[in-house]
C-alpha positions as semicolon CSV with decimal commas, in nm:
position;residue;x (nm);y (nm);z (nm)
1;M;-5,716;0,038;0,543
2;L;-5,981;0,042;0,271
3;S;-5,939;0,419;0,241
4;L;-5,566;0,374;0,171
5;V;-5,638;0,105;-0,089
6;V;-5,903;0,315;-0,264
7;F;-5,681;0,625;-0,253
8;S;-5,400;0,437;-0,429
9;V;-5,632;0,302;-0,700
10;L;-5,838;0,607;-0,796
11;P;-5,683;0,890;-1,000
12;Y;-5,608;1,206;-0,805
13;E;-5,825;1,506;-0,883
14;P;-5,777;1,841;-0,706
15;L;-6,074;1,953;-0,500
16;E;-6,242;2,288;-0,538
17;Y;-6,392;2,459;-0,234
18;A;-6,436;2,810;-0,100
19;G;-6,265;2,858;0,235
20;V;-6,290;2,657;0,554
21;I;-6,671;2,655;0,552
22;G;-6,681;2,514;0,200
23;Y;-6,423;2,250;0,294
24;A;-6,623;2,150;0,603
25;G;-6,945;2,132;0,401
26;M;-6,775;1,911;0,140
27;I;-6,650;1,674;0,412
28;F;-6,995;1,657;0,569
29;E;-7,163;1,578;0,235
30;N;-6,915;1,301;0,153
31;L;-6,941;1,162;0,505
32;L;-7,321;1,158;0,484
33;C;-7,304;0,986;0,145
34;G;-7,078;0,712;0,284
35;L;-7,295;0,666;0,592
36;I;-7,613;0,628;0,386
37;L;-7,455;0,377;0,146
38;G;-7,308;0,176;0,434
39;F;-7,636;0,187;0,623
40;L;-7,834;0,062;0,321
41;A;-7,588;-0,223;0,263
42;N;-7,595;-0,321;0,631
43;V;-7,974;-0,308;0,652
44;C;-7,998;-0,539;0,350
45;Y;-7,792;-0,787;0,549
46;Q;-8,042;-0,756;0,836
47;I;-8,300;-0,931;0,614
48;I;-8,144;-1,254;0,738
49;G;-8,205;-1,154;1,099
50;L;-8,572;-1,082;1,030
51;A;-8,612;-1,415;0,852
52;G;-8,451;-1,597;1,144
53;H;-8,677;-1,416;1,390
54;L;-8,987;-1,520;1,195
55;I;-8,867;-1,881;1,176
56;D;-8,801;-1,894;1,550
57;M;-9,147;-1,755;1,619
58;E;-9,298;-2,037;1,412
59;I;-9,098;-2,327;1,554
60;G;-9,105;-2,206;1,915
61;F;-8,752;-2,068;1,955
62;S;-8,857;-1,706;2,006
63;M;-8,740;-1,719;2,370
64;V;-8,404;-1,877;2,282
65;N;-8,206;-1,562;2,204
66;E;-7,835;-1,490;2,209
67;F;-7,644;-1,171;2,284
68;D;-7,457;-1,028;1,987
69;P;-7,152;-0,837;2,116
70;V;-7,114;-0,656;1,782
71;T;-7,457;-0,492;1,777
72;S;-7,524;-0,520;2,154
73;A;-7,865;-0,670;2,077
74;Q;-8,048;-0,998;2,121
75;V;-8,034;-1,220;1,811
76;T;-8,223;-1,539;1,732
77;V;-8,070;-1,883;1,688
78;S;-8,199;-1,935;1,333
79;G;-8,097;-1,583;1,232
80;T;-7,743;-1,644;1,362
81;F;-7,730;-1,973;1,171
82;Y;-7,830;-1,807;0,844
83;E;-7,592;-1,514;0,902
84;Y;-7,290;-1,740;0,955
85;A;-7,388;-1,961;0,662
86;I;-7,416;-1,665;0,426
87;M;-7,097;-1,511;0,565
88;L;-6,918;-1,840;0,493
89;I;-7,053;-1,838;0,136
90;L;-6,937;-1,476;0,107
91;M;-6,579;-1,566;0,199
92;V;-6,562;-1,894;0,001
93;T;-6,691;-1,739;-0,323
94;Y;-6,471;-1,427;-0,284
95;M;-6,785;-1,215;-0,290
96;H;-6,620;-0,976;-0,046
97;H;-6,393;-0,871;-0,333
98;Y;-6,702;-0,755;-0,521
99;L;-6,805;-0,551;-0,218
100;I;-6,465;-0,379;-0,223
101;D;-6,513;-0,320;-0,597
102;A;-6,851;-0,166;-0,515
103;I;-6,680;0,077;-0,276
104;I;-6,433;0,177;-0,548
105;D;-6,714;0,212;-0,803
106;S;-6,902;0,439;-0,561
107;F;-6,608;0,681;-0,577
108;K;-6,619;0,666;-0,958
109;L;-6,995;0,728;-0,971
110;V;-6,993;0,986;-0,693
111;P;-6,644;1,141;-0,686
112;V;-6,507;1,315;-0,378
113;G;-6,630;1,672;-0,380
114;G;-6,904;1,594;-0,632
115;V;-7,175;1,482;-0,390
116;T;-7,516;1,641;-0,441
117;I;-7,772;1,490;-0,206
118;N;-8,122;1,479;-0,354
119;P;-8,400;1,507;-0,092
120;L;-8,598;1,246;-0,288
121;I;-8,360;0,978;-0,162
122;Y;-8,631;0,883;0,087
123;S;-8,797;0,694;-0,201
124;V;-8,506;0,448;-0,188
125;G;-8,592;0,379;0,175
126;I;-8,958;0,321;0,090
127;T;-8,861;0,076;-0,185
128;Y;-8,632;-0,102;0,056
129;I;-8,899;-0,137;0,326
130;V;-9,124;-0,320;0,079
131;D;-8,848;-0,549;-0,046
132;F;-8,725;-0,606;0,311
133;F;-9,040;-0,788;0,420
134;V;-9,098;-0,958;0,082
135;I;-8,751;-1,115;0,070
136;A;-8,762;-1,214;0,439
137;F;-9,099;-1,384;0,391
138;R;-8,971;-1,567;0,083
139;I;-8,690;-1,710;0,296
140;V;-8,935;-1,816;0,569
141;L;-9,200;-1,952;0,330
142;P;-9,092;-2,323;0,331
143;V;-9,093;-2,338;0,712
144;F;-9,412;-2,133;0,733
145;G;-9,594;-2,360;0,486
146;A;-9,485;-2,679;0,662
147;L;-9,587;-2,552;1,005
148;L;-9,920;-2,432;0,868
149;I;-9,994;-2,791;0,767
150;V;-9,879;-2,909;1,111
151;N;-10,114;-2,662;1,283
152;A;-10,403;-2,781;1,068
153;I;-10,329;-3,145;1,155
154;L;-10,306;-3,061;1,526
155;A;-10,639;-2,877;1,509
156;I;-10,807;-3,181;1,350
157;M;-10,653;-3,415;1,607
158;A;-10,767;-3,187;1,890
159;K;-11,127;-3,229;1,772
160;V;-11,095;-3,602;1,706
161;A;-10,911;-3,688;2,030
162;P;-10,979;-3,409;2,283
163;Q;-10,825;-3,616;2,565
164;M;-10,479;-3,569;2,413
165;N;-10,276;-3,265;2,518
166;M;-10,208;-3,107;2,180
167;F;-10,019;-2,818;2,337
168;V;-9,741;-3,045;2,463
169;I;-9,736;-3,250;2,143
170;G;-9,745;-2,939;1,923
171;M;-9,444;-2,776;2,088
172;Q;-9,220;-3,075;2,021
173;L;-9,366;-3,148;1,678
174;K;-9,316;-2,790;1,557
175;V;-8,951;-2,792;1,661
176;F;-8,893;-3,127;1,489
177;V;-9,074;-3,032;1,167
178;G;-8,922;-2,682;1,155
179;M;-8,565;-2,806;1,192
180;A;-8,629;-3,087;0,945
181;V;-8,754;-2,839;0,683
182;M;-8,454;-2,611;0,748
183;L;-8,226;-2,911;0,692
184;V;-8,403;-3,000;0,368
185;V;-8,392;-2,647;0,226
186;I;-8,034;-2,577;0,341
187;E;-7,921;-2,615;-0,020
188;L;-8,122;-2,302;-0,102
189;I;-7,897;-2,081;0,114
190;P;-7,670;-1,988;-0,182
191;G;-7,981;-1,866;-0,364
192;V;-8,077;-1,663;-0,057
193;A;-7,729;-1,511;-0,052
194;D;-7,752;-1,418;-0,421
195;M;-8,093;-1,261;-0,363
196;I;-7,965;-1,047;-0,076
197;F;-7,647;-0,939;-0,257
198;D;-7,844;-0,849;-0,571
199;E;-8,082;-0,642;-0,357
200;M;-7,784;-0,476;-0,189
201;F;-7,622;-0,375;-0,518
202;E;-7,951;-0,256;-0,666
203;L;-8,023;-0,047;-0,358
204;M;-7,676;0,109;-0,363
205;R;-7,715;0,182;-0,735
206;M;-8,046;0,358;-0,670
207;A;-7,887;0,557;-0,388
208;T;-7,595;0,673;-0,603
209;D;-7,845;0,808;-0,855
210;Y;-7,970;1,045;-0,586
211;F;-7,615;1,147;-0,494
212;G;-7,544;1,285;-0,838
213;G;-7,404;0,956;-0,972
214;A;-7,430;0,843;-1,330
């Protein structure tokens, strides 16, 4: 459906290729370009899943996983919460229209038949790996900081009152504090969404530079 929409919007330009082999090579290059751009955009979205996994490890929900029928993988409760929240923001703010515009712009920057894949595109992946963990940790930081204080308090109490079972108390206290902090910082989710979308567009822009884009 998106292909039909993009085809009706972009101006038609005749393709130049030499024989069947040239036509097949052109299709493969354009297909590889689309796969890489889609993969980079999708992996940017997976930042939320990593952040949710780190949060669940801190508050004790690492064993409470759900099965995602889309990816056929186990997903965390907090990660699913953040994913649906950001998806809701995406639909309410009509941000999905900007994603469709980004697809159209990719055809303008890298026209069909004009793909030239630069082997140095791996540098985009290295840049992404660094930003992937940095952004995920920035999302987790409020919960991580609060639970660090909780762990310090539990350690002091364990020395002051060794007869108390801090393991049982800590499990419940971490869940309570972690969910309370998530409730307090829930208003920051739009900022998280903006951060991820900005990273997605910047990553796609860097990738198009290595595909012969302007």
